[in-house]
C-alpha positions in Angstrom: 235.7 152.3 194.3 234.8 151.6 190.6 231.9 153.1 189.4 229.0 149.9 189.0 226.2 149.4 187.3 223.3 147.0 188.7 222.1 144.9 185.8 219.8 141.8 186.6 220.8 141.7 189.4 224.4 141.2 188.7 227.2 143.9 188.9 229.4 145.3 185.4 232.8 146.5 185.7 232.8 149.8 183.9 236.1 151.7 185.4 238.2 148.7 183.9 241.4 151.1 185.4 240.0 150.3 188.7 238.8 146.7 188.4 241.5 145.0 190.8 239.3 147.1 193.6 236.2 145.0 192.8 237.2 141.3 193.2 237.8 138.6 191.2 236.9 139.0 187.4 236.9 137.0 184.9 236.6 138.2 181.2 233.9 137.4 179.1 235.4 135.9 175.4 231.9 136.9 173.5 231.4 140.4 174.7 234.2 140.8 176.5 232.6 142.6 179.3 234.7 142.3 182.7 232.4 139.7 185.2 232.0 139.2 188.6 233.4 135.7 189.1 231.2 134.7 191.9 227.7 136.1 189.9 229.1 134.3 186.9 228.5 131.5 189.0 226.0 132.1 190.7 224.4 132.6 186.8 225.3 129.2 185.7 228.3 130.1 184.0 226.7 132.0 181.7 227.7 135.6 180.8 225.1 138.3 182.4 225.8 140.7 180.0 225.4 139.2 177.0 224.1 135.7 177.6 226.8 133.7 176.4 227.3 130.2 177.7 230.4 129.6 179.2 232.5 125.9 178.7 231.3 124.5 181.8 234.1 121.6 184.1 232.6 118.2 184.8 232.1 118.3 188.0 230.4 122.1 188.0 228.2 120.0 185.1 227.3 117.7 187.1 226.6 119.5 189.9 223.8 121.6 187.7 221.8 118.5 186.8 222.3 116.0 188.8 220.6 115.4 192.4 223.4 116.1 195.4 225.6 113.3 195.9 224.1 111.0 193.6 226.4 110.7 191.0 228.0 107.2 191.3 231.4 107.1 188.4 231.3 104.5 186.1 234.9 102.7 184.4 236.9 105.8 185.8 240.1 104.3 185.9 240.0 102.2 182.4 243.6 102.0 181.2 244.8 104.5 178.5 247.3 102.8 175.6 249.2 104.3 172.8 247.8 102.1 169.7 250.1 104.1 167.1 252.9 104.6 169.2 252.4 108.2 168.7 255.7 110.4 169.9 254.7 111.7 173.3 251.2 111.2 173.3 251.2 109.4 176.9 253.0 112.7 178.2 249.8 114.6 176.6 247.3 112.5 178.1 249.5 112.3 181.9 249.3 116.5 181.7 245.9 116.9 180.6 244.5 114.3 183.6 247.2 116.7 186.1 245.9 119.9 184.6 242.1 118.9 184.6 242.1 116.4 187.6 240.2 114.1 184.8 241.3 110.9 183.9 239.8 110.8 180.7 238.4 113.4 178.1 234.6 111.9 179.6 233.4 110.8 183.0 230.0 108.8 183.7 228.2 107.0 186.0 225.2 106.8 187.3 223.1 109.9 188.6 219.3 110.8 190.0 217.8 114.3 187.9 214.8 115.1 190.8 215.2 111.3 191.8 214.8 109.8 188.4 217.6 107.5 187.5 220.1 108.3 184.5 223.1 107.5 183.2 224.6 110.6 182.6 227.8 111.6 180.9 229.9 114.7 180.5 232.4 115.7 177.9 235.0 117.9 178.8 236.9 120.2 176.8 240.2 121.1 178.4 240.8 117.4 177.9 242.7 117.4 174.5 239.5 119.2 173.4 237.6 116.7 174.8 238.7 114.9 171.9 237.3 110.8 171.5 240.2 108.6 171.8 239.6 104.8 172.6 238.8 105.3 176.5 236.4 108.0 175.7 234.8 105.5 173.0 234.9 102.3 175.6 233.7 104.4 178.5 230.6 105.6 176.5 230.3 102.3 174.5 230.4 100.1 178.6 228.5 102.8 180.0 225.2 102.4 177.4 225.8 98.6 177.6 225.1 98.8 181.8 222.6 101.3 181.0 220.9 99.2 178.9 221.1 96.3 181.2 219.8 98.1 184.5 217.0 100.0 181.7 218.2 103.4 182.0 218.1 106.4 180.0 221.0 108.2 178.9 221.9 111.9 178.8 225.4 112.2 177.5 226.7 116.3 177.5 228.6 116.5 174.4 231.4 118.5 173.6 234.5 117.6 171.7 236.8 118.9 168.9 236.4 115.4 167.4 238.3 112.9 166.9 242.0 112.4 168.9 244.7 112.7 165.8 247.0 110.8 167.8 245.1 108.1 167.8 244.6 107.4 164.1 242.2 104.8 162.8 241.9 103.8 166.2 240.0 107.0 167.1 237.5 106.9 163.9 236.7 103.3 165.2 234.8 104.9 168.0 232.7 106.7 165.9 231.1 103.0 165.1 231.2 101.2 168.3 229.1 104.2 170.5 226.7 104.1 167.3 226.5 100.5 168.0 226.4 100.5 171.4 223.5 103.1 171.3 221.8 100.9 168.6 221.5 98.1 170.9 220.3 100.5 173.9 217.4 102.0 171.5 216.2 98.4 170.0 215.3 97.9 173.8 213.3 100.8 173.9 215.1 103.4 175.7 215.8 107.0 176.1 218.9 108.8 175.2 219.4 112.5 175.4 222.7 114.0 173.9 222.9 117.7 174.7 225.5 119.3 172.8 227.6 121.8 174.2 230.0 124.2 172.8 231.8 123.0 170.8 230.2 119.9 169.5 232.0 119.2 166.1 233.9 116.1 164.3 233.3 112.5 164.9 231.3 113.0 167.9 228.9 115.2 166.0 229.1 112.3 163.3 228.5 109.5 166.2 226.7 109.6 169.5 226.2 112.9 169.1 223.4 113.2 166.5 221.6 109.9 167.7 219.0 110.8 170.6 215.9 110.3 170.6 216.0 114.2 171.7 218.6 116.4 171.1 218.9 119.4 173.3 221.4 122.4 172.5 222.8 125.3 174.6 222.3 128.8 173.1 224.9 129.4 170.8 227.0 126.5 170.6 229.4 125.5 168.1 227.7 122.1 166.4 229.0 120.7 163.2 230.9 117.9 161.3 233.6 119.7 159.6 234.9 123.2 162.2 234.7 126.6 160.4 238.6 126.6 160.6 238.5 122.8 158.4 235.9 124.7 156.1 237.6 127.8 155.6 241.2 126.1 155.3 240.1 123.2 152.9 237.9 125.0 150.5 238.5 128.4 151.1 234.7 129.5 151.9 233.9 132.2 154.0 231.6 131.2 156.5 228.4 133.9 157.6 227.5 134.5 160.7 226.6 132.0 162.6 226.9 129.4 160.9 226.8 126.3 162.8 225.6 127.5 166.0 222.7 125.8 167.8 219.8 128.1 166.3 221.5 127.3 163.1 221.2 123.6 163.5 217.5 123.9 165.2 216.2 125.5 161.8 217.8 123.0 159.8 216.6 120.7 161.6 219.2 119.0 163.4 218.2 119.6 167.0 214.5 119.3 168.7 215.2 122.3 170.9 217.7 125.1 172.2 217.2 125.4 175.9 218.8 127.5 178.4 221.7 126.3 181.5 219.1 128.0 183.9 215.9 125.8 182.3 218.2 122.6 181.6 217.6 120.2 184.8 213.9 120.8 184.7 213.6 120.3 180.9 215.5 117.0 181.4 213.6 116.0 184.2 210.2 116.8 182.2 211.4 114.7 179.3 212.4 111.6 181.6 208.8 111.9 183.4 207.4 111.4 180.1 208.7 108.2 179.2 209.4 106.3 182.8 205.5 106.0 183.3 205.5 106.2 186.8 203.2 109.4 186.8 202.0 109.0 183.8 200.1 106.0 181.6 196.7 107.2 183.6 194.1 104.9 184.2 190.8 105.7 181.7 188.6 102.6 182.8 186.2 105.0 184.0 186.5 107.6 181.0 183.4 107.0 179.6 181.6 108.0 183.4 183.2 111.6 182.1 181.2 113.6 180.3 181.6 117.0 179.4 178.6 119.2 179.6 178.7 122.6 177.9 177.4 125.7 179.2 174.4 127.1 178.4 175.6 129.8 176.6 177.5 127.6 174.2 174.5 125.9 173.6 172.7 128.7 172.5 175.4 129.8 170.6 175.4 126.5 169.2 171.7 126.0 168.0 172.0 129.6 165.9 174.8 127.6 163.5 173.2 124.4 162.3 172.0 126.3 159.1 175.6 126.9 157.4 175.6 125.9 153.7 178.8 124.1 152.3 180.2 127.4 150.9 179.6 128.7 154.0 181.6 126.2 156.0 184.5 126.8 153.5 184.4 130.6 154.0 184.3 130.1 157.9 187.0 127.8 158.3 189.5 130.0 155.8 189.2 132.8 158.6 192.2 133.7 160.1 190.1 134.2 163.3 189.6 130.6 163.9 191.1 128.2 166.6 194.5 126.6 165.3 196.2 123.1 166.0 198.4 125.3 169.0 194.8 126.6 170.2 193.6 123.4 171.4 196.8 121.8 172.4 197.7 124.4 174.7 193.7 123.8 176.4 193.9 120.0 176.7 197.5 118.9 177.7 199.9 119.5 180.1 203.6 120.0 179.9 203.7 120.2 175.9 207.2 120.2 174.8 207.6 121.3 171.2 210.4 119.1 169.2 212.1 120.3 166.0 213.2 119.4 162.1 213.1 116.2 160.0 217.0 115.5 161.0 217.4 116.2 157.5 217.2 119.1 156.4 215.0 121.8 158.0 212.1 122.3 160.6 209.1 123.5 159.0 207.0 125.7 161.3 203.8 125.0 159.3 204.3 121.3 161.1 204.4 121.8 164.9 204.7 118.5 167.4 206.1 117.5 170.6 205.3 115.5 173.8 202.7 116.0 176.4 200.4 114.9 178.6 196.7 114.1 178.8 195.7 113.7 182.4 198.9 111.9 183.5 199.3 109.8 179.7 202.1 110.9 177.6 201.0 111.7 174.2 202.4 112.7 171.0 200.8 115.2 169.8 201.3 116.9 166.3 199.4 119.7 164.3 199.3 122.3 161.2 199.6 125.9 162.1 198.2 128.0 159.8 199.1 131.9 161.5 196.8 134.1 163.1 197.8 137.3 161.1 200.2 138.1 158.0 203.3 138.0 159.6 202.4 134.4 161.3 200.7 133.2 158.5 203.6 133.9 156.4 206.0 132.2 159.2 203.6 129.1 159.0 203.4 129.2 155.4 199.9 129.5 155.7 199.7 125.8 157.0 201.0 124.4 153.9 203.4 121.8 154.9 206.6 120.7 152.8 208.6 117.2 152.7 210.1 118.3 156.2 206.7 119.2 157.6 205.8 115.6 156.8 209.1 114.2 158.0 209.0 115.8 161.0 205.5 114.6 162.0 206.9 110.7 160.9 209.7 110.9 162.9 208.0 111.8 165.7 205.3 109.2 165.4 207.8 106.6 164.8 209.2 108.0 168.5 205.8 107.4 169.5 205.8 104.0 168.8 209.1 103.3 170.6 207.5 104.5 173.8 204.0 103.0 173.6 202.7 106.7 172.9 199.4 107.4 171.6 199.2 109.5 168.6 197.2 112.8 167.9 196.7 114.7 165.0 195.3 118.5 164.7 194.7 118.8 160.8 194.0 122.2 159.3 195.5 122.9 155.7 194.7 123.5 152.0 197.0 121.4 150.8 200.5 120.5 150.9 202.7 123.2 149.8 203.3 123.2 146.0 206.0 125.5 145.4 209.5 124.3 143.3 211.5 123.7 146.4 208.4 121.5 147.9 209.2 119.5 144.5 212.5 119.3 145.0 212.8 118.2 148.0 210.3 115.2 147.1 206.9 116.6 147.6 204.9 113.0 146.6 207.4 110.8 148.2 207.4 112.7 151.6 203.4 112.3 151.5 203.2 108.4 150.2 206.0 107.6 152.7 203.8 109.0 155.8 200.8 107.2 154.5 203.1 103.9 154.5 204.0 104.3 157.7 201.3 105.3 159.7 199.3 102.7 158.5 201.5 100.0 160.2 202.0 102.5 163.5 201.6 99.7 166.4 200.5 102.2 169.0 197.4 104.1 168.5 196.5 107.7 166.5 193.7 109.8 166.8 193.0 112.4 164.0 191.2 115.5 164.0 190.4 117.1 160.9 189.4 121.5 162.9 189.4 123.0 159.4 190.2 122.8 156.5 191.4 118.9 155.2 193.0 119.7 151.5 193.5 116.7 150.0 196.6 114.5 150.5 198.4 117.1 152.3 195.5 116.2 155.1 195.5 112.8 154.7 199.0 112.3 155.3 198.5 112.9 158.7 195.0 111.6 159.4 195.8 107.5 158.6 194.2 107.4 162.1 192.7 104.2 163.7 189.6 107.1 164.2 189.5 110.5 162.5 187.0 113.1 164.0 186.2 116.2 162.1 184.5 119.2 163.8 181.1 120.0 162.6 181.9 123.1 160.7 184.9 121.7 158.9 185.8 120.8 155.4 187.5 118.0 153.7 187.7 117.1 150.5 189.5 115.8 147.0 191.2 119.5 146.6 189.6 122.8 146.9 186.4 123.6 145.5 188.0 126.3 143.0 190.0 123.8 141.6 187.5 120.9 141.7 184.8 123.3 139.7 188.2 124.1 137.9 189.0 120.5 136.3 185.5 119.0 136.1 183.8 122.8 134.6 186.5 124.6 133.4 185.3 127.3 135.4 186.6 128.3 138.6 183.7 130.6 138.9 181.7 127.8 140.0 183.1 127.1 143.5 179.9 127.6 145.1 178.1 125.1 143.5 181.0 122.7 143.5 181.1 122.9 147.3 177.3 121.6 147.5 178.0 118.8 145.4 181.4 117.7 146.8 180.3 115.9 150.1 182.7 117.7 152.0 181.5 118.9 155.6 181.3 116.4 158.8 177.5 115.8 158.1 178.0 114.6 154.6 181.4 112.5 155.6 180.3 110.6 159.2 177.0 109.3 156.8 180.0 108.3 154.3 181.6 106.7 157.2 185.0 108.3 156.7 185.2 110.3 160.1 183.8 108.4 163.2 182.6 111.4 165.0 181.6 114.9 164.8 182.7 117.9 167.5 180.8 120.3 168.1 181.5 124.3 167.6 178.9 126.1 169.7 178.4 128.5 167.4 181.6 129.0 166.1 185.7 127.6 166.5 186.4 131.0 168.2 188.2 132.1 171.6 184.6 132.4 173.5 184.4 128.3 172.6 187.8 127.2 173.0 187.5 125.9 176.5 184.2 124.2 175.7 185.4 122.6 172.5 189.1 121.6 174.1 187.1 119.6 176.8 184.5 118.0 174.3 187.7 116.9 172.7 189.5 116.1 175.8 186.2 114.1 177.1 186.0 111.5 174.1 189.7 111.7 173.8 189.8 109.9 176.9 187.2 107.4 175.8 189.5 106.6 172.7 192.5 106.1 174.9 190.5 103.7 177.3 188.8 102.0 174.4 192.2 101.6 172.1 194.8 100.4 175.2 193.3 97.3 175.2 194.6 96.7 172.0 198.1 95.2 171.5 200.3 96.9 168.7 199.6 94.5 166.2 195.7 95.1 166.7 195.8 98.3 166.4 197.6 98.5 163.2 195.2 96.0 161.7 192.8 98.0 163.2 194.2 101.0 161.3 194.4 98.7 158.4 190.8 97.5 157.6 189.1 100.9 158.4 191.0 102.1 154.8 190.7 98.7 153.7 186.9 99.2 153.7 186.6 102.2 151.7 
């Protein structure tokens, strides 16, 4: 018997000469290791040596994500034609049907995921590389139309080489047809989640694969418009390692999250629950009765910190030990799912955002993240958003508006990033666009200034129905150093500038720039995190109760009037 090595509860065959003694084996296409097939199946068709995700057959995929026996196929016998009378095309279709047992390259129908009804579609690369012919396009468009009528979310597992060459221009038309059907589904306020698997390329990428409200991808999946071979053969360009893989697409802003297959069903369920409203839309009728009472220690700490000067507050909020947006998000909300990317160019780590639950109420949360140490600060660009960060935030806000989710932002930035690449990316336009769009969003917006509020870079995430400010936070037209340099030609007078600029929470409360001051209980540090977060949470419940009584138009008008009065 061959020597065996236990690893992650699976068995690896080390003596390849005697591999036939170990039973049914397969070879991983990525790491080339010999694997026991039953172990790979148990591991959801993921290589237990290198983590590579194998391509999955249609009904195996359905078994992995749908409840047992819940899948009912739609449009299964749609007739296939040969629109261009392409030689031997019908024979190829018949051979693919016999080989795969499938009618076409996509199987679609109704299913349940932990009891939640969805329209579920799966593309299969074994059927002419999952290419999109007229039947694939018609099945998807018809299913999306039916899902719109039934008010069902749509989940599509995308896997395709792109357009079907044998159908030429008719295949091309399927891109527009499926996209148009999804537009109607979206206009009806319904959720669409494409899951991008290996490979997703060509006309599928340029249509239904990239039109999701939330786009998920499997690790390592090839995702792109022109495949690597097409690029290399067309323009002779050698592509770098990892180009067009899921991780590349996440970094460049086109994918919300990469989800391992073992977590996929639960992730889909969490997203569905945040959009169905069955668990959510909590009743905050008695929110005003829920009062938060800080501990005696916190009261004592708070009493000792009331005499800080404006300049001392400026220095305090710049300290990297100060609590961050993510600290508050993790303490206040349940089931936070971070979503990435601006869908145009990049994912900006300076801005974090996603969807979460506040006592059963789905909310969209967005924050500027500065970082906790040098490495973390560098990764988050010291909390200075680029144009892509503001565009990501706006994308999430528009998504929140579509699904009637309140928006809560946490602002802590010295200002928008002012590098050359930010100007090339349109920093001014991105900030202006946020001010323009946020003014009219038809869902409640609450903005919390939790540290530095630097100029337009902060305001771009602070056009709210209400703006709250932590007691030692600052909010200003620009930094005291910049103010002193411009007015007095002497940046060394920053301390003096801080006193005259009226930048503290107490100053801004008197000016009616902010509606509420959030106590810090002696300093926004780890010791005070729970008490600060619970104070925020109790008051957020009151905010949601108050603004839930307004229509979308009334919310936008309320926000307009708030800023019109300045």
